[in-house]
BADREN-88231 format. One record per residue (C-alpha): residue number from 1; x negated, y, z negated. Coordinates in Angstrom, 3 decimals, padded with zeros to 6 digits, always signed. Layout:
{num NUM x X y Y z Z}
...
// end
This chain:
{num 1 x -125.713 y +109.759 z -108.906}
{num 2 x -129.484 y +109.343 z -109.215}
{num 3 x -130.823 y +105.951 z -108.130}
{num 4 x -134.492 y +105.088 z -108.754}
{num 5 x -135.842 y +101.797 z -107.411}
{num 6 x -139.375 y +100.573 z -108.095}
{num 7 x -141.305 y +097.652 z -106.623}
{num 8 x -143.529 y +097.245 z -109.670}
{num 9 x -144.421 y +095.207 z -112.741}
{num 10 x -142.119 y +096.185 z -115.620}
{num 11 x -144.959 y +095.935 z -118.110}
{num 12 x -146.799 y +098.616 z -116.142}
{num 13 x -143.886 y +100.882 z -115.207}
{num 14 x -141.825 y +100.879 z -118.413}
{num 15 x -144.523 y +102.787 z -120.379}
{num 16 x -144.240 y +105.637 z -117.851}
{num 17 x -140.537 y +106.197 z -118.516}
{num 18 x -139.361 y +108.901 z -120.907}
{num 19 x -138.625 y +107.740 z -124.440}
{num 20 x -134.912 y +107.485 z -125.224}
{num 21 x -133.820 y +108.016 z -121.617}
{num 22 x -131.716 y +104.864 z -121.074}
{num 23 x -128.167 y +104.631 z -122.396}
{num 24 x -127.814 y +100.972 z -121.434}
{num 25 x -130.406 y +098.342 z -120.577}
{num 26 x -129.411 y +095.054 z -118.975}
{num 27 x -132.220 y +092.533 z -118.576}
{num 28 x -132.247 y +089.088 z -117.022}
{num 29 x -135.921 y +088.195 z -117.591}
{num 30 x -137.822 y +085.224 z -116.158}
{num 31 x -137.070 y +081.898 z -117.850}
{num 32 x -140.541 y +080.472 z -117.061}
{num 33 x -139.141 y +077.307 z -115.436}
{num 34 x -141.196 y +077.294 z -112.237}
{num 35 x -144.195 y +075.035 z -111.738}
{num 36 x -143.219 y +072.766 z -114.631}
{num 37 x -141.101 y +069.605 z -115.022}
{num 38 x -137.765 y +071.324 z -114.508}
{num 39 x -135.602 y +070.318 z -111.573}
{num 40 x -133.054 y +072.218 z -109.529}
{num 41 x -130.706 y +071.372 z -106.658}
{num 42 x -131.542 y +072.249 z -103.074}
{num 43 x -129.591 y +070.866 z -100.147}
{num 44 x -127.812 y +068.485 z -102.484}
{num 45 x -131.072 y +066.922 z -103.663}
{num 46 x -133.145 y +067.360 z -106.838}
{num 47 x -136.399 y +069.272 z -106.302}
{num 48 x -138.992 y +070.732 z -108.655}
{num 49 x -137.954 y +074.227 z -109.706}
{num 50 x -140.171 y +076.865 z -108.080}
{num 51 x -138.669 y +080.339 z -108.036}
{num 52 x -141.962 y +082.106 z -107.376}
{num 53 x -144.953 y +083.600 z -109.158}
{num 54 x -142.684 y +086.035 z -111.027}
{num 55 x -141.261 y +083.055 z -112.959}
{num 56 x -144.634 y +081.646 z -114.029}
{num 57 x -145.751 y +083.134 z -117.359}
{num 58 x -148.648 y +081.885 z -119.477}
{num 59 x -147.262 y +083.037 z -122.858}
{num 60 x -143.497 y +083.537 z -122.653}
{num 61 x -143.030 y +084.769 z -126.219}
{num 62 x -145.767 y +087.408 z -125.959}
{num 63 x -144.348 y +088.480 z -122.604}
{num 64 x -140.899 y +088.890 z -124.162}
{num 65 x -142.343 y +090.829 z -127.077}
{num 66 x -144.178 y +093.222 z -124.733}
{num 67 x -141.308 y +094.141 z -122.401}
{num 68 x -138.655 y +094.294 z -125.125}
{num 69 x -140.870 y +096.606 z -127.197}
{num 70 x -141.065 y +099.008 z -124.241}
{num 71 x -137.323 y +098.753 z -123.627}
{num 72 x -136.682 y +099.705 z -127.240}
{num 73 x -138.864 y +102.775 z -126.754}
{num 74 x -136.910 y +103.985 z -123.713}
{num 75 x -133.496 y +103.086 z -125.175}
{num 76 x -131.391 y +105.991 z -126.445}
{num 77 x -130.615 y +106.051 z -130.157}
{num 78 x -126.967 y +105.193 z -129.440}
{num 79 x -127.748 y +102.858 z -126.515}
{num 80 x -127.522 y +099.078 z -126.329}
{num 81 x -129.791 y +096.390 z -124.945}
{num 82 x -128.198 y +093.363 z -123.239}
{num 83 x -130.469 y +090.372 z -122.485}
{num 84 x -129.242 y +087.354 z -120.565}
{num 85 x -130.809 y +083.928 z -120.825}
{num 86 x -130.477 y +080.192 z -121.295}
{num 87 x -131.799 y +077.721 z -123.857}
{num 88 x -135.197 y +078.008 z -122.166}
{num 89 x -135.799 y +081.570 z -123.350}
{num 90 x -133.058 y +082.795 z -125.679}
{num 91 x -134.684 y +081.457 z -128.900}
{num 92 x -137.750 y +083.591 z -128.115}
{num 93 x -135.579 y +086.621 z -127.324}
{num 94 x -133.717 y +086.298 z -130.617}
{num 95 x -136.977 y +086.102 z -132.561}
{num 96 x -138.371 y +089.214 z -130.856}
{num 97 x -135.220 y +091.210 z -131.558}
{num 98 x -135.555 y +090.314 z -135.240}
{num 99 x -139.291 y +090.995 z -135.302}
{num 100 x -138.736 y +094.481 z -133.859}
{num 101 x -136.058 y +095.258 z -136.445}
{num 102 x -133.182 y +095.665 z -133.999}
{num 103 x -129.557 y +095.455 z -135.030}
{num 104 x -128.070 y +092.397 z -133.302}
{num 105 x -124.497 y +093.262 z -132.376}
{num 106 x -123.344 y +090.119 z -130.585}
{num 107 x -124.394 y +086.922 z -128.924}
{num 108 x -122.073 y +086.784 z -125.931}
{num 109 x -121.502 y +083.304 z -124.539}
{num 110 x -120.861 y +083.444 z -120.804}
{num 111 x -118.970 y +080.272 z -119.815}
{num 112 x -118.997 y +079.339 z -116.122}
{num 113 x -116.053 y +076.968 z -115.501}
{num 114 x -117.386 y +076.240 z -112.006}
{num 115 x -121.017 y +075.660 z -113.008}
{num 116 x -123.158 y +073.379 z -110.846}
{num 117 x -122.786 y +069.718 z -111.914}
{num 118 x -125.771 y +067.679 z -113.051}
{num 119 x -127.600 y +065.492 z -110.555}
{num 120 x -128.768 y +063.093 z -113.285}
{num 121 x -126.730 y +061.494 z -116.067}
{num 122 x -129.218 y +062.223 z -118.852}
{num 123 x -127.677 y +065.219 z -120.683}
{num 124 x -124.652 y +067.491 z -120.896}
{num 125 x -124.043 y +069.673 z -117.856}
{num 126 x -125.186 y +073.271 z -118.592}
{num 127 x -122.275 y +075.674 z -118.147}
{num 128 x -123.177 y +078.660 z -120.329}
{num 129 x -125.623 y +081.505 z -120.657}
{num 130 x -126.221 y +083.549 z -123.782}
{num 131 x -126.401 y +087.342 z -123.697}
{num 132 x -128.004 y +089.019 z -126.706}
{num 133 x -126.586 y +092.481 z -127.469}
{num 134 x -128.690 y +094.708 z -129.713}
{num 135 x -129.296 y +098.336 z -130.675}
{num 136 x -131.716 y +100.428 z -132.730}
{num 137 x -129.135 y +101.226 z -135.419}
{num 138 x -125.528 y +100.490 z -136.293}
{num 139 x -124.507 y +103.732 z -134.559}
{num 140 x -124.232 y +102.700 z -130.911}
{num 141 x -121.819 y +103.354 z -128.056}
{num 142 x -119.186 y +100.649 z -127.558}
{num 143 x -115.861 y +101.229 z -125.793}
{num 144 x -113.615 y +099.058 z -127.918}
{num 145 x -110.434 y +100.232 z -126.183}
{num 146 x -111.859 y +099.373 z -122.761}
{num 147 x -112.768 y +095.909 z -124.037}
{num 148 x -109.181 y +095.415 z -125.217}
{num 149 x -107.857 y +096.705 z -121.930}
{num 150 x -109.941 y +094.135 z -120.066}
{num 151 x -108.557 y +091.393 z -122.312}
{num 152 x -104.779 y +091.685 z -122.079}
{num 153 x -104.662 y +094.372 z -124.779}
{num 154 x -106.189 y +092.042 z -127.369}
{num 155 x -109.554 y +092.108 z -129.103}
{num 156 x -112.229 y +090.822 z -126.750}
{num 157 x -114.114 y +087.873 z -128.199}
{num 158 x -117.708 y +086.916 z -127.537}
{num 159 x -116.769 y +083.971 z -125.307}
{num 160 x -116.474 y +085.260 z -121.734}
{num 161 x -114.981 y +082.959 z -119.123}
{num 162 x -116.319 y +084.300 z -115.827}
{num 163 x -116.741 y +081.986 z -112.829}
{num 164 x -120.079 y +081.923 z -111.044}
{num 165 x -119.766 y +083.732 z -107.720}
{num 166 x -121.085 y +082.673 z -104.350}
{num 167 x -124.486 y +084.313 z -103.990}
{num 168 x -124.669 y +087.399 z -101.806}
{num 169 x -128.477 y +087.227 z -101.573}
{num 170 x -131.249 y +084.585 z -101.469}
{num 171 x -132.186 y +085.290 z -105.107}
{num 172 x -131.858 y +082.087 z -107.206}
{num 173 x -130.682 y +083.870 z -110.369}
{num 174 x -128.140 y +086.331 z -108.956}
{num 175 x -125.586 y +087.493 z -111.528}
{num 176 x -121.892 y +088.007 z -110.660}
{num 177 x -120.756 y +091.588 z -110.114}
{num 178 x -117.769 y +090.840 z -112.359}
{num 179 x -120.105 y +090.109 z -115.290}
{num 180 x -122.056 y +093.352 z -114.907}
{num 181 x -118.850 y +095.307 z -114.327}
{num 182 x -117.549 y +094.187 z -117.701}
{num 183 x -120.795 y +095.063 z -119.456}
{num 184 x -121.138 y +098.513 z -117.886}
{num 185 x -117.508 y +099.428 z -118.549}
{num 186 x -117.822 y +098.472 z -122.219}
{num 187 x -121.313 y +099.769 z -122.954}
{num 188 x -121.731 y +102.931 z -120.845}
{num 189 x -119.989 y +106.068 z -119.664}
{num 190 x -119.853 y +107.750 z -116.285}
{num 191 x -123.127 y +109.599 z -115.753}
{num 192 x -125.085 y +107.443 z -118.221}
{num 193 x -128.470 y +106.015 z -117.239}
{num 194 x -128.557 y +102.229 z -116.793}
{num 195 x -131.936 y +100.469 z -116.660}
{num 196 x -132.640 y +096.989 z -115.296}
{num 197 x -136.322 y +096.007 z -115.764}
{num 198 x -135.894 y +092.764 z -113.769}
{num 199 x -133.667 y +093.972 z -110.935}
{num 200 x -133.703 y +090.701 z -108.967}
{num 201 x -130.882 y +090.714 z -106.428}
{num 202 x -129.712 y +094.216 z -107.393}
{num 203 x -126.334 y +093.378 z -108.952}
{num 204 x -126.775 y +095.807 z -111.865}
{num 205 x -127.641 y +098.648 z -109.487}
{num 206 x -124.667 y +097.968 z -107.218}
{num 207 x -122.243 y +098.037 z -110.150}
{num 208 x -123.911 y +101.099 z -111.708}
{num 209 x -123.592 y +103.022 z -108.452}
{num 210 x -119.996 y +101.899 z -108.001}
{num 211 x -119.107 y +103.084 z -111.506}
{num 212 x -120.997 y +106.385 z -111.088}
{num 213 x -123.797 y +105.623 z -113.501}
{num 214 x -127.391 y +106.672 z -112.896}
{num 215 x -129.719 y +103.734 z -112.365}
{num 216 x -133.366 y +102.725 z -112.639}
{num 217 x -134.267 y +099.315 z -111.252}
{num 218 x -137.646 y +097.579 z -111.401}
{num 219 x -138.493 y +094.453 z -109.393}
{num 220 x -141.948 y +092.884 z -109.087}
{num 221 x -141.288 y +090.611 z -106.097}
{num 222 x -141.544 y +092.537 z -102.770}
{num 223 x -139.057 y +090.284 z -100.971}
{num 224 x -136.361 y +090.575 z -103.619}
{num 225 x -137.086 y +094.277 z -104.042}
{num 226 x -136.281 y +094.768 z -100.352}
{num 227 x -133.095 y +092.704 z -100.690}
{num 228 x -131.950 y +094.572 z -103.800}
{num 229 x -132.797 y +098.002 z -102.373}
{num 230 x -130.793 y +097.404 z -099.211}
{num 231 x -127.862 y +096.083 z -101.223}
{num 232 x -127.845 y +098.959 z -103.733}
{num 233 x -128.379 y +101.764 z -101.252}
{num 234 x -125.608 y +100.317 z -099.084}
{num 235 x -123.114 y +100.274 z -101.963}
{num 236 x -120.628 y +103.108 z -102.272}
{num 237 x -119.285 y +104.975 z -105.274}
{num 238 x -115.629 y +104.298 z -105.939}
{num 239 x -112.908 y +106.793 z -106.752}
{num 240 x -112.206 y +107.898 z -110.323}
{num 241 x -109.255 y +105.511 z -110.378}
{num 242 x -111.552 y +102.531 z -109.988}
{num 243 x -111.382 y +101.749 z -113.717}
{num 244 x -107.726 y +100.778 z -113.428}
{num 245 x -108.399 y +098.423 z -110.541}
{num 246 x -111.409 y +096.900 z -112.252}
{num 247 x -109.460 y +096.383 z -115.445}
{num 248 x -106.860 y +094.407 z -113.506}
{num 249 x -109.545 y +092.300 z -111.819}
{num 250 x -111.316 y +091.586 z -115.105}
{num 251 x -108.026 y +090.627 z -116.744}
{num 252 x -107.362 y +088.075 z -114.001}
{num 253 x -110.783 y +086.529 z -114.624}
{num 254 x -109.782 y +085.724 z -118.186}
// end
């Protein structure tokens, strides 16, 4: 399967891609937390959050509008756009999706039962992320039977209980392979083109390659691009029977 990896700025590279080429787009954009008052945990102690220059954006809403507009252009007419985020950016994402006239299919709530506990007793411990799911029209690809199969033969709801996994890379926002596996199985077919405009640690690319999807990944940070490239290129395609095994694994997660 074709794998294209780019160490580039998505706002510059997305306009060069062919219109309507992507069957599925998964995006985990910057949350713009770095260099502000937000804290994170490092070595068991609270420190100011500083993920890098890629997470420092002057106008977050305009940034979201720009990259989502380009993603809509490259999205196939029957494709879907999945955007992960937290309370820091998902209100902006929802507004942009509405502004661009997209059909919002779902707001998936990803619940992490093993989420990191709070270091300060001043609010509720965050344990969820929201994933917007949208398309250009109401005619989009969605494998309903696969979703049921991954959920004990019952309708899959929009609350997904998937534990956070131990990170395989140094990237601070690495997504679990089990999460992307579920998304790709439901929203794409073998041979489809999957696009990740913020490739990060490379999880989307690893899963796409494993499931025999074509993949385009874009990452602006040279260090994480190198990490993701090595991880993706080192992954192997699985046999055609992999869907059965993955279905069993996903069922156990629930």
